[in-house]
C-alpha positions in Angstrom: -6.3 34.9 7.4 -5.5 37.4 4.7 -2.3 39.2 5.2 -3.1 42.9 5.3 -0.8 45.9 5.3 -0.5 47.8 8.6 -2.2 50.8 7.0 -5.1 48.7 5.8 -5.5 46.9 9.1 -5.8 50.3 10.9 -8.3 51.7 8.4 -10.7 48.8 8.3 -10.9 49.0 12.1 -12.5 52.4 11.9 -16.3 52.8 12.0 -16.5 54.8 8.8 -14.5 53.8 5.7 -14.8 54.4 2.0 -14.1 51.2 0.1 -13.6 51.1 -3.7 -13.9 48.0 -6.0 -11.1 47.7 -8.6 -11.5 45.4 -11.6 -8.5 44.4 -13.7 -9.4 42.7 -17.1 -6.6 41.2 -19.1 -7.4 40.6 -22.7 -4.9 38.6 -24.9 -6.5 38.4 -28.4 -6.2 39.9 -30.9 -3.6 41.7 -28.9 -2.7 42.3 -25.3 -4.9 44.8 -23.5 -5.4 45.4 -19.8 -8.4 47.4 -18.6 -8.3 49.1 -15.1 -11.9 49.8 -13.9 -13.3 51.1 -10.6 -16.6 51.5 -8.9 -16.4 55.3 -8.3 -14.0 58.2 -8.7 -11.2 58.5 -6.1 -8.2 60.6 -5.4 -6.5 62.6 -8.1 -7.4 61.1 -11.5 -8.4 57.7 -10.1 -4.8 56.5 -10.0 -3.8 53.4 -8.0 -0.5 51.7 -8.2 0.5 53.8 -11.2 -2.6 52.9 -13.2 -5.6 55.1 -14.1 -8.9 53.4 -13.4 -12.0 54.2 -15.4 -15.0 54.6 -13.0 -17.4 52.6 -15.2 -18.5 49.8 -12.8 -22.2 50.4 -12.3 -22.9 47.7 -9.7 -21.9 44.2 -8.7 -23.6 41.2 -7.1 -22.3 39.5 -4.0 -18.9 38.2 -4.7 -19.1 34.5 -3.8 -15.6 33.1 -3.3 -16.8 29.5 -3.3 -18.5 27.5 -0.5 -16.9 24.6 1.3 -19.2 21.7 1.9 -19.2 20.7 5.6 -19.7 17.0 4.8 -16.8 16.3 2.6 -15.0 19.7 2.2 -15.7 19.7 -1.5 -15.4 23.2 -2.9 -18.0 24.7 -5.2 -17.0 27.3 -7.7 -17.2 31.0 -6.8 -18.7 33.6 -9.1 -20.2 37.1 -9.3 -21.8 39.4 -11.8 -20.6 43.0 -12.5 -22.4 45.6 -14.6 -20.1 47.8 -16.7 -21.5 51.1 -18.1 -21.9 50.9 -21.8 -22.4 54.6 -22.7 -18.8 55.8 -21.9 -15.7 55.3 -24.0 -13.3 52.7 -22.6 -10.1 51.1 -23.7 -9.9 53.1 -26.9 -13.4 52.1 -28.0 -16.6 54.1 -28.0 -18.3 51.7 -25.6 -17.5 48.6 -23.6 -19.7 46.4 -25.9 -17.7 47.6 -28.9 -14.5 46.5 -27.1 -16.1 43.1 -26.3 -17.0 42.7 -29.9 -13.4 43.3 -31.0 -11.7 41.0 -28.4 -12.0 37.4 -27.5 -13.6 37.6 -24.1 -14.0 33.9 -23.2 -11.4 32.8 -20.6 -10.2 36.4 -20.2 -8.8 36.8 -16.7 -10.5 39.2 -14.2 -9.2 40.2 -10.8 -11.5 41.9 -8.3 -9.8 43.9 -5.5 -10.8 46.2 -2.6 -9.0 49.4 -1.7 -9.8 52.1 0.9 -9.5 55.7 -0.1 -7.4 56.4 3.0 -5.1 53.4 2.1 -3.6 53.9 -1.3 -0.2 52.3 -1.4 0.2 49.3 -3.6 0.4 46.9 -0.6 -2.9 48.2 0.8 -5.0 46.4 -1.8 -7.0 43.4 -0.7 -7.5 40.9 -3.5 -10.9 39.4 -3.3 -11.4 37.2 -6.4 -9.7 36.1 -9.5 -11.5 34.3 -12.3 -12.4 34.3 -16.0 -15.2 35.8 -17.9 -17.7 33.0 -18.1 -20.5 34.7 -19.9 -21.8 38.0 -21.3 -25.2 37.8 -19.4 -26.8 40.8 -21.0 -25.9 43.8 -23.2 -27.9 47.0 -23.6 -27.1 50.6 -24.4 -26.8 51.3 -20.7 -24.7 48.4 -19.4 -23.0 45.1 -20.1 -23.3 42.4 -17.4 -20.3 40.1 -17.1 -20.4 36.8 -15.2 -17.0 36.0 -13.7 -16.4 32.4 -12.6 -13.8 30.7 -10.5 -10.4 30.3 -12.2 -10.5 26.5 -11.5 -13.4 26.1 -13.8 -11.2 27.1 -16.7 -9.2 23.9 -16.3 -12.1 21.5 -16.4 -11.3 20.7 -20.0 -7.8 22.1 -20.2 -5.9 19.7 -18.0 -2.9 18.7 -20.2 -3.1 15.0 -21.2 -2.0 12.7 -24.0 -4.5 10.4 -25.7 -3.4 7.3 -27.4 -4.1 7.8 -31.1 -3.2 6.0 -34.3 -1.4 9.0 -35.8 1.2 9.1 -33.0 1.0 5.4 -32.1 0.3 3.5 -35.3 0.6 0.1 -33.8 -1.3 0.8 -30.6 -3.6 -1.9 -29.2 -7.1 -1.0 -30.4 -8.3 -1.5 -26.8 -6.0 1.4 -25.7 -6.7 3.8 -28.6 -8.7 6.7 -27.2 -7.4 6.2 -23.6 -5.3 8.7 -21.7 -1.7 8.0 -20.9 -1.8 7.7 -17.1 -0.3 10.4 -14.8 1.1 9.3 -11.4 2.1 11.1 -8.2 3.5 9.2 -5.2 3.5 5.4 -5.0 0.6 3.7 -6.8 -0.1 0.0 -7.3 -0.9 -1.7 -10.5 -0.9 1.3 -12.8 -1.9 0.3 -16.3 0.6 1.0 -19.0 -0.9 1.7 -22.5 0.0 -0.7 -25.3 1.3 1.9 -27.8 3.3 -0.6 -29.9 2.2 -4.1 -29.0 1.1 -5.6 -32.3 -2.3 -6.5 -33.6 -4.5 -8.6 -31.3 -7.5 -10.6 -32.6 -9.1 -14.0 -32.1 -9.4 -17.3 -34.1 -12.8 -17.5 -35.9 -12.7 -21.3 -36.5 -11.3 -24.5 -35.0 -8.0 -25.7 -36.5 -6.2 -29.0 -36.0 -2.6 -29.4 -35.1 -1.6 -29.9 -38.7 -3.8 -27.4 -40.6 -2.1 -24.9 -42.9 -3.5 -22.6 -45.7 -6.2 -20.1 -45.1 -7.3 -19.7 -41.5 -10.1 -17.4 -40.5 -9.6 -14.7 -37.9 -12.0 -12.2 -36.4 -10.2 -9.2 -37.8 -6.9 -9.1 -39.8 -7.0 -5.4 -40.8 -4.2 -4.4 -38.4 -1.8 -7.3 -39.4 1.0 -6.7 -41.9 0.8 -8.3 -45.3 2.9 -11.3 -44.1 4.5 -12.2 -40.9 4.2 -14.4 -37.8 1.2 -14.8 -35.5 0.8 -16.6 -32.2 -2.4 -18.5 -31.4 -2.5 -19.6 -27.8 1.1 -20.6 -27.2 2.0 -21.7 -30.8 3.6 -19.5 -33.3 3.0 -19.8 -37.1 4.0 -17.9 -40.2 1.7 -16.7 -42.9 2.6 -15.5 -46.4 -0.5 -13.4 -47.2 -3.8 -12.2 -45.8 -7.2 -11.2 -47.1 -8.9 -8.2 -45.4 -12.1 -9.1 -47.3 -12.3 -12.6 -45.9 -10.5 -12.0 -42.7 -8.0 -14.8 -43.4 -4.3 -15.4 -43.2 -2.6 -18.1 -45.3 -0.5 -20.2 -42.9 2.7 -21.5 -44.4 4.4 -23.0 -41.5 3.5 -24.2 -38.0 5.7 -24.8 -34.8 7.7 -21.6 -35.3 10.0 -20.0 -32.6 10.5 -23.4 -30.9 6.8 -23.8 -30.2 4.7 -27.0 -30.6 1.8 -27.5 -32.9 -1.5 -28.0 -31.2 -5.2 -27.8 -32.0 -6.8 -24.4 -31.4 -10.4 -23.6 -30.8 -12.6 -20.8 -31.9 -12.1 -17.7 -29.8 -8.4 -18.5 -29.0 -6.3 -15.4 -28.8 -4.2 -14.6 -31.9 -1.5 -11.9 -31.8 1.1 -10.4 -34.1 4.7 -11.3 -33.3 7.0 -8.3 -33.1 10.6 -7.8 -32.2 9.6 -5.6 -29.2 6.4 -4.7 -27.4 6.1 -1.3 -25.8 3.8 -0.1 -23.0 4.1 3.4 -21.6 2.5 6.1 -19.4 2.4 9.8 -19.9 5.7 11.0 -18.2 8.9 10.0 -16.6 8.7 8.5 -13.2 10.9 8.0 -10.1 10.8 4.2 -10.3 9.0 1.2 -11.9 8.8 -1.6 -9.4 6.9 -4.9 -9.8 5.4 -5.5 -13.3 2.2 -7.6 -13.9 0.6 -9.1 -17.0 -3.1 -9.7 -16.6 -2.6 -9.5 -12.9 0.3 -12.0 -12.8 3.6 -10.7 -11.4 6.5 -11.0 -14.0 10.1 -12.1 -13.6 12.5 -9.2 -14.1 14.1 -11.2 -16.9 10.8 -11.0 -18.9 11.0 -7.3 -19.6 13.1 -4.1 -19.5 11.8 -1.0 -17.6 12.8 2.6 -18.3 11.9 5.4 -15.9 12.1 8.0 -18.7 14.6 10.0 -16.6 17.7 11.3 -18.3 20.1 8.3 -18.7 17.3 5.8 -18.3 15.2 6.3 -21.5 14.1 4.2 -24.4 15.0 6.0 -27.5 11.6 5.3 -29.1 9.8 7.1 -26.2 12.0 9.7 -24.6 10.7 11.3 -21.4 8.2 8.5 -20.8 8.1 5.6 -18.4 8.3 2.4 -20.6 8.0 -1.3 -20.1 9.5 -3.2 -23.1 9.0 -6.9 -23.7 11.1 -8.7 -26.3 8.7 -11.7 -26.3 4.9 -11.6 -26.4 3.5 -11.3 -22.8 1.6 -14.5 -22.2 -0.2 -15.9 -19.2 -1.2 -19.5 -19.5 -3.7 -20.8 -16.9 -3.8 -24.6 -16.9 -7.1 -26.2 -15.7 -7.2 -29.7 -14.2 -9.1 -32.5 -15.8 -11.5 -35.0 -14.3 -12.3 -38.1 -16.3 -15.3 -40.5 -16.2 -14.7 -44.0 -17.6 -17.9 -45.8 -18.7 -16.3 -48.5 -20.8 -17.8 -51.9 -20.5 -15.7 -55.1 -21.2 -17.2 -58.3 -22.7 -15.1 -61.4 -22.5 -15.5 -64.2 -25.2 -12.7 -66.4 -24.0 -13.2 -70.2 -24.1 -11.6 -71.0 -20.8 -13.3 -71.3 -17.5 -11.9 -69.6 -14.4 -11.8 -70.5 -10.7 -12.6 -67.1 -9.4 -14.6 -66.9 -6.2 -16.5 -63.9 -7.5 -18.0 -63.5 -10.9 -17.1 -60.5 -13.2 -20.3 -59.4 -15.0 -19.0 -56.0 -16.2 -18.4 -52.9 -14.0 -18.1 -49.1 -14.2 -15.0 -47.1 -13.3 -15.2 -43.5 -12.1 -12.2 -41.4 -11.2 -10.4 -38.1 -11.6 -6.9 -37.0 -12.5 -5.0 -36.3 -9.3 -4.7 -32.5 -8.7 -3.6 -30.1 -6.0 -6.2 -27.8 -4.6 -5.1 -24.4 -3.2 -7.3 -23.8 -0.1 -7.7 -20.3 1.5 -10.3 -19.5 4.0 -12.2 -16.4 3.4 -14.1 -14.9 6.4 -12.8 -13.7 9.8 -14.1 -15.9 12.6 -12.3 -14.3 15.5 -9.0 -12.5 16.3 -7.2 -11.1 19.3 -4.2 -8.8 19.7 -3.1 -8.7 16.1 -3.2 -5.9 13.4 -5.2 -6.3 10.2 -6.3 -9.9 11.0 -7.9 -10.5 7.6 -4.8 -9.7 5.5 -3.3 -13.2 5.7 -6.3 -14.7 3.9 -7.3 -11.8 1.5 -5.4 -13.3 -1.4 -3.0 -10.3 -1.5 0.7 -11.1 -1.5 1.7 -7.7 -0.2 -0.6 -6.9 2.7 0.1 -8.5 6.1 -1.3 -9.4 9.5 1.0 -8.5 12.4 1.2 -10.5 15.6 2.7 -8.3 18.3 1.7 -9.8 21.7 1.9 -13.1 23.3 -1.2 -15.3 22.6 -2.3 -13.1 19.8 -4.2 -15.0 17.1 -6.3 -14.8 14.0 -8.8 -17.3 12.8 -10.8 -17.7 9.5 -13.4 -20.0 8.2 -14.6 -20.9 4.7 -17.5 -19.0 3.3 -19.2 -22.0 1.8 -18.9 -25.8 1.3 -16.7 -26.6 -1.7 -16.3 -30.0 -3.4 -13.9 -31.3 -6.0 -13.7 -34.6 -8.0 -12.0 -37.2 -5.9 -11.3 -37.3 -2.2 -8.8 -35.3 -0.1 -5.7 -37.4 0.3 -2.7 -35.4 1.5 -2.3 -31.9 2.9 0.5 -29.4 3.6 0.4 -26.0 5.1 2.1 -23.0 3.4 2.7 -19.4 4.4 4.4 -16.3 3.0 6.2 -14.8 5.9 6.7 -11.0 6.2 9.3 -9.3 8.3 10.1 -8.8 12.0 10.4 -5.6 13.9 13.4 -5.4 16.2 16.6 -7.3 16.5 15.6 -9.9 19.1 15.1 -13.6 18.2 11.8 -14.2 16.5 8.8 -15.3 18.5 7.3 -18.7 17.5 4.2 -18.6 15.3 2.1 -21.6 14.5 -0.3 -22.1 11.7 -3.0 -24.8 12.4 -5.4 -26.4 10.0 -7.0 -29.8 9.6 -4.9 -31.4 12.3 -1.6 -30.1 10.8 0.8 -27.4 12.2 3.3 -25.2 10.4 5.9 -23.7 12.8 7.3 -20.4 11.7 10.5 -19.1 13.2 13.4 -16.7 12.8 14.9 -18.2 9.7 11.7 -17.8 7.7 11.7 -14.0 7.2 10.6 -12.9 3.7 10.2 -16.5 2.5 7.5 -19.0 1.6 7.5 -21.9 4.0 5.7 -25.2 3.8 5.2 -28.4 5.9 5.8 -31.8 4.4 3.0 -33.6 2.8 0.9 -35.5 5.3 -2.1 -37.9 4.8 -5.4 -36.3 5.7 -6.8 -37.7 8.9 -10.1 -39.4 9.2 -11.6 -36.1 10.5 -10.6 -34.3 7.4 -10.9 -36.7 4.5 -14.1 -35.2 3.0 -14.5 -31.8 1.4 -17.4 -31.0 3.8 -15.1 -31.6 6.8 -12.4 -29.4 5.3 -14.9 -26.7 4.5 -16.0 -26.6 8.1 -12.5 -26.5 9.5 -11.0 -23.3 11.0 -7.6 -21.9 10.0 -5.8 -20.4 13.0 -2.5 -18.5 13.2 -1.3 -17.9 16.8 1.7 -16.6 18.6 2.8 -18.6 21.7 6.1 -16.8 22.6 6.4 -14.1 25.2 8.8 -11.9 23.3 6.9 -8.8 22.2 8.3 -8.2 18.8 6.1 -8.2 15.7 5.9 -11.0 13.2 4.0 -10.5 9.9 2.2 -13.1 7.8 1.3 -11.9 4.3 -0.5 -15.0 3.2 -1.4 -18.5 4.5 -3.0 -21.3 2.7 -3.2 -25.1 2.5 -2.5 -27.3 -0.5 -4.6 -30.5 -0.7 -3.9 -33.4 -3.1 -6.8 -35.7 -4.2 -7.2 -39.3 -5.1 -9.8 -40.9 -7.4 -13.1 -41.7 -5.7 -13.8 -45.4 -5.1 -15.3 -47.5 -7.9 -19.1 -47.7 -8.0 -19.0 -51.5 -8.0 -16.1 -53.2 -6.2 -15.2 -56.9 -6.8 -12.8 -59.2 -5.1 -11.4 -62.2 -6.9 -9.1 -65.1 -6.1 -7.5 -67.6 -8.4 -6.5 -67.0 -12.0 -7.9 -66.9 -15.4 -6.4 -67.5 -18.9 -8.2 -66.6 -22.0 -7.7 -67.6 -25.7 -10.6 -65.6 -27.1 -11.0 -61.8 -27.6 -12.4 -58.9 -25.5 -14.5 -56.1 -26.9 -15.1 -52.7 -25.3 -17.9 -50.3 -25.6 -18.5 -46.9 -23.9 -16.7 -43.5 -23.6 -14.3 -41.5 -21.5 -15.7 -38.0 -20.8 -14.0 -35.0 -19.4 -15.8 -33.4 -16.5 -14.0 -30.1 -16.7 -12.2 -27.8 -19.2 -9.1 -29.6 -20.4 -7.8 -26.7 -22.6 -5.4 -24.1 -21.1 -6.7 -20.6 -20.9 -4.0 -18.5 -22.6 -4.0 -14.7 -22.2 -2.0 -12.9 -24.9 -1.3 -9.2 -24.6 -3.3 -8.8 -21.4 -3.2 -5.5 -19.4 0.4 -4.6 -18.5 0.5 -2.8 -15.1 3.3 -1.9 -12.7 3.7 -0.6 -9.2 5.0 2.9 -9.9 6.7 5.7 -8.0 5.5 8.6 -10.0 6.7 12.2 -10.7 10.1 13.0 -9.2 11.3 16.5 -8.3 13.9 18.3 -10.5 17.6 18.4 -9.7 17.1 21.6 -7.7 14.4 20.2 -5.5 12.0 22.9 -6.5 8.9 21.2 -5.1 10.2 19.0 -2.3 13.4 20.8 -1.3 15.3 17.6 -2.2 16.9 16.9 -5.5 15.1 14.2 -7.6 12.9 13.2 -4.6 9.6 11.4 -5.1 6.7 13.9 -5.1 4.4 12.1 -2.6 3.6 14.5 0.3 0.1 16.0 -0.1 1.3 19.6 -0.3 4.0 18.6 -2.8 1.5 16.8 -5.0 -0.9 19.7 -5.1 1.9 22.3 -5.6 3.2 20.3 -8.6 -0.3 20.1 -10.0 -1.0 23.8 -9.5 2.3 25.3 -10.5 3.7 22.7 -13.1 0.5 21.3 -14.6 -1.8 24.4 -14.5 0.8 27.1 -14.3 -0.9 28.9 -11.4 0.3 30.1 -8.0 0.1 28.7 -4.5 -0.2 30.6 -1.2 3.2 29.8 0.2 2.2 30.5 3.8 -0.7 28.0 4.0 1.3 25.4 2.0 4.3 25.7 4.4 2.1 25.3 7.5 0.3 22.3 6.1 3.5 20.7 4.8 5.0 20.9 8.3 2.0 18.9 9.6 2.2 16.3 6.8 5.9 15.8 7.5 5.3 15.4 11.3 2.5 12.9 10.6 4.3 11.1 7.8 1.4 11.7 5.4 1.9 10.6 1.8 -0.5 9.9 -1.0 -0.6 7.9 -4.3 -2.6 9.7 -7.0 -3.2 8.1 -10.4 -5.1 9.8 -13.2 -6.4 7.5 -15.9 -8.9 9.9 -17.4 -9.1 13.7 -17.6 -10.3 15.1 -14.3 -14.0 16.0 -14.6 -13.4 18.9 -12.2 -10.1 20.3 -10.8 -12.1 21.4 -7.8 -13.3 17.9 -7.2 -9.8 16.3 -7.7 -8.1 18.8 -5.4 -10.8 18.5 -2.7 -10.5 14.7 -2.7 -6.7 14.9 -2.4 -6.9 17.4 0.4 -9.6 15.4 2.4 -7.5 12.3 2.4 -4.8 14.4 4.0 -7.2 15.9 6.6 -7.2 19.2 4.8 -9.3 21.6 2.8 -8.3 23.6 -0.2 -9.5 26.6 -2.0 -8.6 29.3 -4.5 -8.4 32.8 -3.0 -7.8 35.7 -5.4 -6.1 33.3 -7.8 -3.7 31.7 -5.3 -4.3 28.1 -4.2 -4.5 27.6 -0.5 -4.1 24.4 1.6 -5.2 24.2 5.2 -4.5 21.2 7.5 -7.3 20.7 10.0 -5.6 19.4 13.2 -8.6 19.9 15.4 -6.5 21.8 17.9 -5.6 25.0 16.0 -5.2 28.4 17.5 -8.1 30.9 17.0 -7.4 33.2 14.1 -10.0 35.9 15.1 -12.5 36.5 17.8 -15.8 38.1 16.6 -17.2 41.0 18.7 -20.9 41.8 18.7 -20.4 45.4 17.7 -18.7 44.3 14.5 -21.7 42.3 13.2 -25.4 43.0 12.5 -27.1 41.0 15.3 -30.3 41.1 13.2 -28.5 39.3 10.5 -27.2 36.4 12.6 -28.9 33.0 12.4 -28.1 29.5 13.5 -28.9 26.0 12.2 -27.8 22.4 12.5 -26.7 19.9 9.9 -29.4 17.3 8.8 -30.2 14.4 11.1 -29.8 12.2 8.0 -26.2 13.2 7.7 -25.3 11.6 11.1 -22.9 8.7 10.7 -21.0 6.8 13.4 -19.7 3.6 11.8 -17.3 4.0 8.9 -15.5 1.5 6.7 -12.8 3.0 4.6 -11.3 1.3 1.6 -7.7 2.3 0.7 -4.6 1.0 -1.2 -6.2 1.1 -4.6 -5.1 -1.1 -7.5 -5.5 1.0 -10.6 -5.3 -1.6 -13.3 -9.0 -2.3 -13.6 -8.8 -6.1 -13.0 -10.7 -5.9 -9.8 -14.4 -5.2 -9.3 -14.6 -1.4 -8.8 -15.8 -1.9 -5.3 -12.9 -4.2 -4.5 -10.1 -2.3 -6.3 -9.2 -0.7 -3.0 -7.4 -3.7 -1.5 -7.4 -2.9 2.2 -10.0 -1.7 4.7 -10.1 0.3 7.9 -13.0 0.8 10.3 -13.9 3.5 12.8 -16.8 3.5 15.2 -18.1 6.2 17.7 -19.5 4.3 20.7 -21.2 7.3 22.2 -23.0 8.1 19.0 -24.0 4.5 18.4 -25.5 4.4 21.9 -27.6 7.5 21.1 -28.6 6.8 17.5 -27.8 3.2 16.8 -25.3 2.1 14.2 -25.4 4.5 11.2 -22.9 3.2 8.5 -21.1 4.7 5.6 -18.4 3.5 3.2 -15.4 5.8 2.6 -13.4 5.9 -0.6 -9.8 6.6 0.3 -8.1 5.5 -3.0 -5.1 7.9 -2.7 -4.1 6.5 0.8 -1.6 3.6 0.7 -0.6 3.5 4.4 -2.7 1.7 7.1 -1.9 4.2 9.9 -2.9 7.2 7.8 -6.1 5.4 6.6 -7.0 4.8 10.2 -6.4 8.4 11.3 -8.3 9.9 8.4 -11.3 7.5 8.9 -11.4 8.4 12.6 -11.2 12.1 11.9 -14.0 11.9 9.3 -16.2 9.8 11.7 -15.6 12.3 14.5 -17.1 15.1 12.3 -20.2 13.1 11.5 -21.3 11.3 14.6 -23.4 14.2 15.9 -25.3 17.1 14.2 -23.1 20.1 13.6 -23.9 23.7 14.5 -23.7 26.5 11.9 -23.5 30.2 12.6 -24.2 32.6 9.7 -23.7 36.3 10.1 -23.1 39.6 8.3 -20.4 41.9 9.6 -18.6 45.2 8.7 -15.5 45.7 6.7 -13.3 44.9 9.6 -13.9 41.3 8.7 -12.1 41.8 5.4 -9.2 39.6 6.6 -11.3 36.5 7.2 -11.0 33.8 4.6 -12.2 30.2 4.3 -10.5 27.7 6.5 -9.9 30.3 9.3 -10.8 29.4 12.9 -12.9 31.9 14.7 -14.6 32.3 18.1 -17.4 34.5 19.4 -17.0 36.9 22.4 -20.0 35.5 24.3 -19.1 37.7 27.3 -21.0 40.4 25.4 -24.6 39.9 26.4 -26.1 41.1 23.2 -24.0 38.7 21.1 -24.6 35.8 23.5 -28.3 36.5 23.2 -28.2 36.5 19.5 -26.4 33.1 19.6 -29.3 31.8 21.7 -27.0 30.3 24.3 -25.8 27.6 21.9 -22.2 28.9 21.8 -19.9 28.8 24.8 -16.7 30.6 25.5 -13.9 28.8 23.8 -16.1 27.1 21.2 -14.3 27.2 17.8 -15.8 27.5 14.4 -14.3 27.0 10.9 -15.2 29.4 8.1 -16.8 27.6 5.2 -18.0 30.5 3.1 -17.4 34.2 2.6 -19.3 36.7 0.4 -18.5 40.4 -0.3 -21.8 42.1 -0.4 -22.7 45.1 -2.6 -21.9 47.5 0.3 -18.6 45.7 1.0 -19.9 44.1 4.2 -19.0 40.4 4.7 -21.4 37.5 4.9 -19.8 34.5 6.6 -20.9 31.0 7.3 -19.0 28.8 9.8 -19.3 25.4 11.4 -18.5 24.2 14.9 -15.3 22.1 15.2 
């Protein structure tokens, strides 16, 4: 609700009032000029709050403060049009159009307020709208029409960002040139750091042998220095000159930096060797946690991380979070080899043998022994465990928790896999999470293919494995292993929780049997010769896949508060609570104001419910309204701008009623009801959360965990109506579940809307308020068609100030 002065509250409750529209226009160029305009003369000399107002406002359209969408609480931009008389001198100019011609009007701030003639103290003013001049709609000798748009629209293209460019970052990776330095609030996973000084990266444009020197053709050498060192795959080599015309470098020496000369194929990565390699984001952060290169977690000894905070900065990039490598970031992925031997042997010896079987030539088939990592992929069944799929989702951080006796989780393979050779030995492996409580751990057992891995107290936060065991006859083919079920179960009565983050099997192989077996006895001696014909062919890629200069990403704790705790109340705290994130964005990034009352109330709820968010911006927000709405929704809230201040309202579902509407305050002939669309009903939601921001993952799968919510009553009535939720800013499972259930509860039945027009006594109502209708009044009850009962609450979604200062309000049942 708007906070009104005592005088104003008394005046608007009277049946006859005399409202006045005040308009304040603040020009800045070519010099500062503030115009004070009003809709009609009032009092002595039209003075309010010490300023004389020119009565030149001819008319105004309904002032739309911005509608809230009932489906997702997205906020649309508010606007209105005001006509200013153009035949009266104003602001020192002969007409308003002359003043507009002399000043830069675009983005000029306009504030619309309402005051009552009987309430003329400064605190009696009711601010209605604050925005910018969007357009000069029409100009004539009689009037100039101004379109005033929501202030948030001004920031669509004015969000402050830094783009990687070659002027500021001459040695930036070409793949990162033109991209934004990321901005991070809260804790975010796999945030990509931009390669602002990582050397030139290209590829080999021809095959070279392990001894080749001289001119070597690359795809593009334009970014390489005139001479230096490059690395192709995992070998370093120096060059004395280059040709930009021919895209060649003249190799003078191989095997540099302790590397070994090898052959390299066309398309192999080639990178410039530097002393240091720098990767940064757009600001200082609270902490840089795990670091990844091309999705592979790095040892802390491989890099140095700087938060950018005072005392922890890299001198080359002060005030920025930095990851510095002193050696080229490399990921080498070795691929196993399978070999087929088709060599035939012809004997020409002169001796006879006494073998009991003759050898007329045979074919060998086989494969190099390798270890297969086997993880099942699809939930088969589970009981009494939390997030049963997390132990086989391939993620090393998420976990399945077993918290009751006999709880279990099972998984099966999605398809039949086969590899060269036969399964030979197997061992079971698990990454163990942590235990809640101080009691001895319960026993947990991992079963697969006749093997069992026992997990107990001493295994916390470790990887445990069984010993190698020969595959039994029931599991000595790939088809049998593909059909087997992995099962983790708890068989101890102690009710503490044990978490498993990942479980898998490792299977070694042996060569398949020969296609023609022979058995021989006796001996043979030969004095002649043997000749061999045929080939050995590789059945799979035998060259390591080397990734040089891949995407560098890190788990990041983003912006931290200042030493005074201006945002959070705690010095240098991580800015992660939803109200703190939005306050930082509004006040520090945009330089605007918040409504402290609504922020304080919402913040108390977030604190009570332990709500936090992780927000990462990799590109300029397309719309501040959209960004803020998505942040608010994932914290069970709505947000809006009211007269220039940003408001935040937590929707608990059990709020007190802000105002009860009486029938004599509204026009019962301008009251209508409707319901939301049948096609909007949804009762089965799958929400994806815990986003990885690096871009490695398929966009659909970049949110690494899921939560579901189903409304049984709605499913019974309408059948299962499904929808996917994107909750990328949520990192906590409990919060994701609560938000998904809340969203589902608002969609599993059609929703009732009430629209009405009321008198000026409704001036204190704003979006987000909770109202009721006094249905004890028979006339109001009749107008509501009996669809509203006593105690039914409605949330205000939209307010308009009409040309006669009446209020038009739209609300939805909660």
